[in-house]
C-alpha positions in Angstrom: -44.7 -68.0 75.1 -46.2 -66.1 77.2 -49.9 -67.5 78.8 -51.5 -65.0 75.6 -50.2 -67.2 73.3 -50.5 -70.8 75.2 -54.1 -69.4 75.8 -54.5 -68.2 72.2 -52.8 -71.7 70.7 -55.1 -73.6 72.3 -58.4 -72.2 71.3 -56.7 -72.4 68.1 -56.9 -76.0 67.7 -60.6 -76.5 69.8 -61.6 -74.0 67.2 -60.2 -76.0 64.5 -61.6 -79.1 65.2 -65.2 -77.5 65.4 -64.7 -75.8 63.0 -64.4 -79.0 60.9 -67.0 -81.2 62.7 -69.5 -78.5 62.4 -68.2 -77.5 58.9 -68.4 -73.7 59.8 -65.6 -72.0 58.2 -67.2 -68.4 60.1 -66.4 -70.4 63.5 -62.6 -68.9 63.2 -64.0 -65.5 62.5 -66.8 -65.4 65.2 -64.4 -66.5 68.0 -62.0 -63.7 66.6 -64.7 -61.4 67.2 -65.6 -62.1 70.5 -61.6 -62.4 71.4 -61.8 -58.6 70.1 -64.2 -57.6 72.5 -62.4 -57.8 74.9 -58.9 -58.4 74.5 -57.3 -57.3 71.2 -53.7 -59.4 71.9 -55.6 -62.3 72.8 -57.6 -61.9 69.3 -54.2 -61.4 67.2 -52.6 -64.4 69.1 -55.9 -66.7 67.8 -56.1 -65.7 64.9 -51.6 -66.4 64.3 -52.7 -69.7 66.1 -55.0 -70.7 63.9 -53.4 -69.5 60.3 -50.5 -71.3 61.6 -51.5 -74.4 62.8 -54.2 -74.2 59.8 -51.3 -73.8 56.7 -49.2 -76.8 58.2 -52.0 -79.0 58.4 -52.3 -78.2 54.5 -48.7 -78.5 53.8 -48.6 -82.0 56.2 -51.9 -82.9 54.2 -49.8 -82.0 50.7 -46.7 -83.8 51.7 -48.6 -87.3 52.5 -50.7 -86.9 49.1 -47.5 -86.8 47.1 -46.0 -89.4 49.0 -48.4 -91.8 48.6 -48.5 -91.0 45.0 -45.3 -91.2 45.1 -45.0 -95.1 46.4 -47.9 -95.6 44.6 -45.6 -94.9 41.2 -43.2 -97.3 42.4 -43.2 -101.1 40.6 
């Protein structure tokens, strides 16, 4: 990845953790607006990284839940 994507991804990781800790679902939008004020390219890279990482986390949780249910159902 290029520097923009690398920095945006790093910020996305930090923001996802902070949003979870703070219980603030609007934090992503606040950070995106701050980025967009100076760099729409970085803003888009950040939002993409947030979407990708959030989707991946949801999918991993779904997979883990399905495996846990299947393992619990085995005699």
